C-alpha positions as CSV (number, residue, x, y, z in Angstrom):
1,X,18.7,13.1,-3.9
2,X,15.4,13.1,-2.4
3,X,13.1,9.8,-3.0
4,X,10.4,11.6,-5.2
5,X,13.2,13.6,-7.2
6,X,12.5,12.9,-11.0
7,X,15.6,14.7,-12.1
8,X,17.7,11.6,-12.9
9,X,18.0,10.3,-16.5
10,X,16.1,7.0,-15.9
11,X,13.6,8.6,-13.6
12,X,12.9,11.3,-16.3
13,X,11.9,8.5,-18.8
14,X,8.1,8.3,-19.9
15,X,6.2,5.2,-18.6
16,X,5.7,4.4,-22.3
17,X,9.5,3.8,-22.2
18,X,9.4,1.7,-19.0
19,X,9.2,-2.2,-19.8
20,X,8.6,-4.1,-16.5
21,X,8.1,-7.2,-18.8
22,X,9.2,-8.2,-22.0
23,X,5.3,-8.9,-22.8
24,X,3.8,-5.6,-22.4
25,X,4.3,-1.9,-22.2
26,X,2.6,0.9,-20.1
27,X,0.7,3.6,-22.1
28,X,-1.3,6.7,-21.4
29,X,-4.9,5.8,-22.8
30,X,-7.2,7.9,-24.8
31,X,-9.8,7.8,-22.3
32,X,-7.5,8.8,-19.2
33,X,-5.3,7.1,-17.0
34,X,-2.5,4.6,-17.9
35,X,-2.9,0.8,-18.7
36,X,-0.9,-2.0,-19.6
37,X,-1.0,-3.2,-23.3
38,X,0.5,-6.5,-24.7
39,X,3.7,-5.8,-26.9
40,X,3.3,-9.3,-28.6
41,X,1.0,-11.8,-29.0
42,X,1.0,-13.9,-25.7
43,X,-0.1,-17.4,-25.4
44,X,-2.4,-18.6,-22.6
45,X,-0.6,-19.8,-19.5
46,X,2.3,-17.2,-19.8
47,X,3.7,-15.7,-16.8
48,X,4.0,-12.0,-17.8
49,X,5.1,-10.6,-14.6
50,X,6.9,-12.2,-11.5
51,X,7.1,-9.8,-8.4
52,X,9.6,-11.3,-6.0
53,X,8.9,-9.1,-3.1
54,X,6.6,-6.1,-2.0
55,X,8.3,-2.7,-1.5
56,X,5.9,-2.2,1.5
57,X,3.5,-4.4,3.2
58,X,2.0,-5.0,7.0
59,X,0.3,-7.7,8.5
60,X,-2.9,-7.0,10.4
61,X,-2.3,-6.9,14.0
62,X,-5.0,-9.7,14.5
63,X,-2.9,-12.3,12.5
64,X,0.6,-11.2,13.6
65,X,0.9,-14.5,15.3
66,X,-0.7,-16.7,12.5
67,X,1.0,-15.1,9.3
68,X,4.5,-15.2,8.8
69,X,6.1,-11.9,8.5
70,X,8.5,-12.9,6.0
71,X,6.8,-15.6,3.7
72,X,3.1,-14.7,4.4
73,X,2.4,-18.2,5.1
74,X,-0.8,-18.5,7.3
75,X,-1.4,-20.9,10.2
76,X,-4.9,-20.8,12.0
77,X,-3.3,-21.3,15.3
78,X,-1.3,-18.8,17.3
79,X,1.0,-21.5,18.6
80,X,2.1,-22.4,15.0
81,X,4.6,-19.4,14.6
82,X,7.4,-20.3,17.3
83,X,10.0,-17.8,16.0
84,X,10.0,-14.3,16.6
85,X,11.8,-10.8,17.2
86,X,9.5,-10.2,20.3
87,X,10.7,-6.7,20.9
88,X,9.6,-5.7,17.4
89,X,6.5,-7.4,17.6
90,X,7.1,-9.8,14.5
91,X,6.6,-13.4,14.1
92,X,7.8,-16.1,11.7
93,X,7.0,-19.7,10.6
94,X,10.3,-21.1,10.4
95,X,14.1,-20.2,11.4
96,X,14.7,-19.8,7.7
97,X,12.0,-17.1,7.5
98,X,13.5,-15.5,10.6
99,X,17.2,-15.5,9.7
100,X,16.2,-14.4,6.0
101,X,14.4,-11.3,7.3
102,X,17.1,-10.4,9.8
103,X,19.9,-10.7,7.3
104,X,18.0,-8.5,4.9
105,X,17.2,-5.5,7.3
106,X,19.6,-6.0,10.2
107,X,21.7,-2.9,9.0
108,X,18.8,-0.8,7.7
109,X,17.4,0.5,11.1
110,X,14.1,-0.9,10.5
111,X,14.3,-3.1,13.8
112,X,15.0,-0.1,15.8
113,X,11.8,1.9,14.5
114,X,9.5,-1.3,15.0
115,X,10.8,-1.6,18.6
116,X,10.3,2.1,19.3
117,X,7.0,1.9,17.7
118,X,5.9,-1.2,19.8
119,X,7.0,0.5,23.0
120,X,5.0,3.9,22.3
121,X,1.9,1.8,21.2
122,X,2.1,-0.4,24.4
123,X,2.3,2.6,26.5
124,X,-0.7,4.4,24.9
125,X,-2.7,1.0,25.1
126,X,-2.0,0.8,29.0
127,X,-3.7,4.1,29.6
128,X,-6.8,2.7,27.8
129,X,-8.1,6.2,27.1
130,X,-11.3,6.4,24.9
131,X,-10.6,9.9,23.8
132,X,-10.3,10.6,20.2
133,X,-7.4,12.3,18.8
134,X,-8.2,15.8,17.4
135,X,-5.2,18.2,17.1
136,X,-6.3,20.6,14.6
137,X,-10.0,20.6,14.7
138,X,-12.4,22.0,17.4
139,X,-14.9,19.3,18.3
140,X,-17.9,21.3,16.8
141,X,-16.1,22.2,13.5
142,X,-17.2,20.8,10.3
143,X,-14.4,21.1,7.6
144,X,-15.5,20.6,4.0
145,X,-13.3,18.1,2.4
146,X,-11.7,19.6,-0.6
147,X,-7.8,19.3,-1.9
148,X,-7.3,22.9,-0.8
149,X,-8.5,21.9,2.9
150,X,-6.3,19.0,2.9
151,X,-3.2,20.9,1.5
152,X,-4.0,23.5,4.3
153,X,-3.8,20.8,6.9
154,X,-0.7,19.6,5.7
155,X,0.7,23.1,5.4
156,X,0.2,23.4,9.1
157,X,2.3,20.3,9.6
158,X,5.1,21.7,7.5
159,X,4.9,25.3,9.0
160,X,4.0,24.8,12.7
161,X,4.3,21.4,13.7
162,X,7.7,20.3,12.3
163,X,9.3,23.4,13.2
164,X,8.2,23.1,16.7
165,X,9.6,19.4,16.8
166,X,12.7,20.3,15.2
167,X,13.5,23.0,17.9
168,X,13.4,20.2,20.7
169,X,16.5,18.6,19.1
170,X,17.3,15.3,20.8
171,X,14.5,15.6,23.5
172,X,12.1,12.8,22.4
173,X,10.0,12.9,25.4
174,X,9.2,16.4,24.8
175,X,8.4,15.7,21.3
176,X,6.2,13.0,22.1
177,X,4.0,15.4,24.4
178,X,3.5,17.5,21.4
179,X,1.6,14.5,19.7
180,X,-0.9,14.8,22.8
181,X,-1.3,10.9,21.9
182,X,-4.1,10.0,24.1
183,X,-5.2,7.3,21.8
184,X,-3.3,5.0,19.4
185,X,-5.4,2.4,17.5
186,X,-4.4,-0.9,16.1
187,X,-5.1,0.3,12.4
188,X,-2.6,3.3,13.1
189,X,0.0,1.0,14.6
190,X,-0.1,-1.2,11.5
191,X,-0.1,1.7,9.1
192,X,3.0,3.2,10.8
193,X,4.9,-0.3,10.3
194,X,3.7,-0.1,6.6
195,X,5.3,3.5,6.4
196,X,8.6,2.2,7.9
197,X,8.7,-0.9,6.0
198,X,8.1,1.4,2.7
199,X,10.9,3.7,3.6
200,X,13.4,1.1,4.3
201,X,12.9,-0.5,0.9
202,X,13.0,2.7,-0.8
203,X,16.4,3.5,0.8
204,X,17.7,0.1,-0.3
205,X,16.4,0.9,-3.8
206,X,18.0,4.5,-4.0
207,X,21.3,3.1,-2.8
208,X,21.7,0.9,-6.0
209,X,22.4,2.1,-9.3
210,X,21.1,-0.9,-11.4
211,X,18.5,0.0,-14.2
212,X,16.1,-2.4,-12.7
213,X,16.0,-0.6,-9.4
214,X,15.8,2.6,-10.9
215,X,12.7,1.7,-12.9
216,X,11.0,0.3,-9.7
217,X,11.5,3.7,-8.2
218,X,10.2,5.4,-11.1
219,X,7.1,3.0,-11.1
220,X,6.6,3.9,-7.3
221,X,6.9,7.5,-8.0
222,X,4.5,7.5,-10.9
223,X,1.8,5.3,-9.0
224,X,-1.8,7.0,-8.8
225,X,-2.8,8.6,-5.3
226,X,-6.3,8.1,-4.2
227,X,-5.8,10.7,-1.3
228,X,-8.5,13.0,-2.1
229,X,-11.1,10.4,-2.9
230,X,-10.2,8.3,0.1
231,X,-10.5,11.3,2.5
232,X,-13.7,12.5,0.8
233,X,-15.4,9.3,1.4
234,X,-14.1,9.0,5.0
235,X,-13.1,12.3,6.3
236,X,-11.7,10.9,9.7
237,X,-8.9,9.5,7.3
238,X,-7.4,12.9,7.2
239,X,-6.8,13.0,11.0
240,X,-5.6,9.6,11.0
241,X,-2.8,10.3,8.4
242,X,-1.8,13.3,10.1
243,X,-1.6,11.4,13.3
244,X,0.5,8.5,11.6
245,X,2.8,11.1,10.2
246,X,3.6,12.8,13.5
247,X,4.3,9.4,15.2
248,X,6.6,8.3,12.2
249,X,8.4,11.6,12.0
250,X,9.3,11.5,15.7
251,X,10.5,8.1,15.7
252,X,12.4,8.6,12.7
253,X,14.2,11.7,14.3
254,X,15.8,9.3,16.8
255,X,16.6,6.3,14.7
256,X,19.3,5.0,12.3
257,X,16.5,4.8,9.5
258,X,15.7,8.5,10.0
259,X,19.2,9.5,9.3
260,X,18.9,7.8,5.8
261,X,15.5,8.8,4.9
262,X,14.0,12.0,5.9
263,X,10.1,11.8,6.0
264,X,8.6,14.8,4.2
265,X,4.6,15.3,4.0
266,X,5.3,15.0,0.3
267,X,6.5,11.5,0.4
268,X,4.3,10.3,3.2
269,X,1.1,11.5,1.4
270,X,2.4,9.6,-1.7
271,X,2.9,6.5,0.2
272,X,-0.5,6.8,1.8
273,X,-2.5,7.7,-1.2
274,X,-0.9,5.2,-3.4
275,X,-1.5,2.3,-0.8
276,X,-5.3,3.1,-1.2
277,X,-5.0,3.1,-4.8
278,X,-2.5,0.2,-5.8
279,X,-2.0,-2.2,-2.8
280,X,-2.7,-5.9,-3.1
281,X,-4.4,-7.7,-0.1
282,X,-2.5,-10.6,1.4
283,X,-5.3,-13.3,1.7
284,X,-5.2,-16.8,3.1
285,X,-4.4,-19.4,0.5
286,X,-6.8,-22.5,1.0
287,X,-8.0,-24.0,-2.3
288,X,-10.9,-25.5,-0.3
289,X,-12.4,-22.1,0.7
290,X,-14.6,-19.9,-1.2
291,X,-12.8,-16.6,-1.8
292,X,-15.2,-14.7,0.5
293,X,-14.4,-17.2,3.4
294,X,-10.6,-16.6,3.2
295,X,-9.0,-14.4,5.9
296,X,-7.8,-11.0,4.9
297,X,-4.0,-11.1,6.6
298,X,-2.7,-7.6,5.4
299,X,-1.8,-5.2,2.9
300,X,1.3,-5.3,0.2
301,X,2.5,-3.0,-2.5
302,X,4.2,-4.2,-5.7
303,X,4.8,-0.9,-7.8
304,X,5.6,-3.0,-10.9
305,X,2.2,-4.7,-10.7
306,X,0.2,-1.8,-9.9
307,X,-0.5,-0.5,-13.8
308,X,-2.9,-3.4,-14.5
309,X,-6.5,-2.1,-14.8
310,X,-9.4,-4.1,-13.7
311,X,-11.9,-6.1,-15.9
312,X,-14.7,-8.2,-14.4
313,X,-13.8,-10.8,-17.1
314,X,-9.9,-10.6,-16.9
315,X,-7.3,-12.1,-19.1
316,X,-4.6,-12.0,-16.3
317,X,-4.8,-14.2,-13.2
318,X,-2.7,-13.6,-10.3
319,X,-1.3,-16.0,-7.8
320,X,0.7,-15.8,-4.6
321,X,3.8,-17.9,-3.7
322,X,5.0,-17.0,-0.4
323,X,5.8,-13.1,-0.6
324,X,5.8,-13.2,-4.3
325,X,3.2,-12.5,-7.1
326,X,2.8,-14.1,-10.3
327,X,0.6,-12.6,-13.1
328,X,-0.5,-15.2,-15.8
329,X,-2.5,-15.1,-18.8
330,X,-5.8,-17.2,-18.6
331,X,-6.5,-16.8,-22.4
332,X,-4.7,-16.0,-25.5
333,X,-4.0,-12.3,-25.6
334,X,-3.2,-10.4,-28.8
335,X,-0.6,-7.7,-29.7
336,X,-2.1,-4.3,-28.4
337,X,-4.7,-5.9,-26.2
338,X,-5.0,-4.3,-22.7
339,X,-4.0,-6.8,-20.1
340,X,-6.4,-6.5,-16.9
341,X,-6.6,-8.1,-13.7
342,X,-9.5,-8.6,-11.3
343,X,-9.9,-6.2,-8.3
344,X,-11.2,-7.9,-5.0
345,X,-11.9,-11.3,-4.1
346,X,-15.4,-12.1,-5.4
347,X,-16.1,-8.8,-7.6
348,X,-16.3,-10.4,-10.9
349,X,-18.0,-13.7,-10.5
350,X,-20.3,-13.4,-7.7
351,X,-22.0,-9.9,-7.6
352,X,-24.8,-8.6,-9.9
353,X,-23.8,-5.7,-12.2
354,X,-25.1,-2.9,-9.9
355,X,-23.6,-4.3,-6.7
356,X,-20.4,-5.0,-8.8
357,X,-20.3,-1.3,-10.0
358,X,-21.1,-0.1,-6.5
359,X,-18.4,-1.9,-4.9
360,X,-15.8,-1.1,-7.4
361,X,-16.6,2.8,-7.1
362,X,-16.6,2.7,-3.1
363,X,-13.4,0.7,-2.7
364,X,-11.2,2.0,-5.9
365,X,-13.4,5.0,-7.1
366,X,-14.2,4.2,-10.6
367,X,-16.9,3.2,-12.9
368,X,-16.0,0.0,-14.5
369,X,-16.4,0.0,-18.3
370,X,-15.0,-3.4,-19.1
371,X,-16.4,-5.6,-21.8
372,X,-18.5,-7.6,-19.5
373,X,-19.9,-4.7,-17.7
374,X,-20.7,-2.9,-21.0
375,X,-22.5,-6.1,-22.4
376,X,-24.5,-6.4,-19.3
377,X,-25.5,-2.7,-19.4
378,X,-26.5,-3.0,-23.0
379,X,-28.7,-6.1,-22.1
380,X,-30.3,-4.2,-19.3
381,X,-31.0,-1.3,-21.6
382,X,-32.5,-3.6,-24.2
383,X,-34.8,-5.3,-21.5
384,X,-36.0,-1.8,-20.4
385,X,-37.0,-0.9,-24.0
386,X,-38.9,-4.1,-24.5
């Protein structure tokens, strides 16, 4: 059974049959895409969804000693996190958080991959090379970014690189040489950790037979991918994705986690593509700070929560309690009304219409058609006519 296999009975259900919450259903819309609609009248202040923990997440390297890797509590002092798994580069705010994390993942093989990743990262960092990684493109080659071009690059990985690696058997050093790894950035390191965390939790979900776990897996499989949009706007992302895949593939080849989860290019592309479209930022929680002044600590993915669309005047508010997310109505919602959240920290309340539209398109690749935007657009047209 593969992690993207839809053959099982529960996984073959249409999203309309999936009910992550008693308060709403997920439906295909007439204007394209999917959205969340209230299945009953919902009073203001109702918690319509509680996500206990993310399927995947990573803490930005700059904050690894300030943000607890388990509960996401933030301390603006590197000396505050006293508990750690130093060989894995993980830091915790309390003995309880450390013990809980170890208990949850000690048998999964995740620590082994983190340890090997940190060792590789440290080795490359010591070389202090400034050369850019470029395995497939000549320096002077300009490759038009299309879906076909992206698929062709991944076909090279499937048809040439993976067979070359697999032929080397257990010789890890020779495999690493195939990477031609002269540079390993902090962003790439963080993304590798995100992939390993996601794989580990997917294995845990796939090993359980409960209906709840099957639904979460289905929701993950159905997540929208923004791979093409992301790479079109930032072509260097393609090379970075190829590089991250290769690093993860080789480390997994020599790990306990890799015995449980074979990382295919299809699965990897879905993990990365769905991250850009569906992830939630892990932000500093300080009520005394304006949203734009809070620290951005990392990225997290909650498949159950990823089907809420955006509105600049949302009827759902998102709050974080540790690593849990709670989605609560901030107004009364009628049956069949769409439930929407606000994307980004200051988009809805701070930016003017044009800047708001531009930011939403640049970050999430859509033009907002929410009630608030449509009203502002109509007002502008009226002013222009007069």
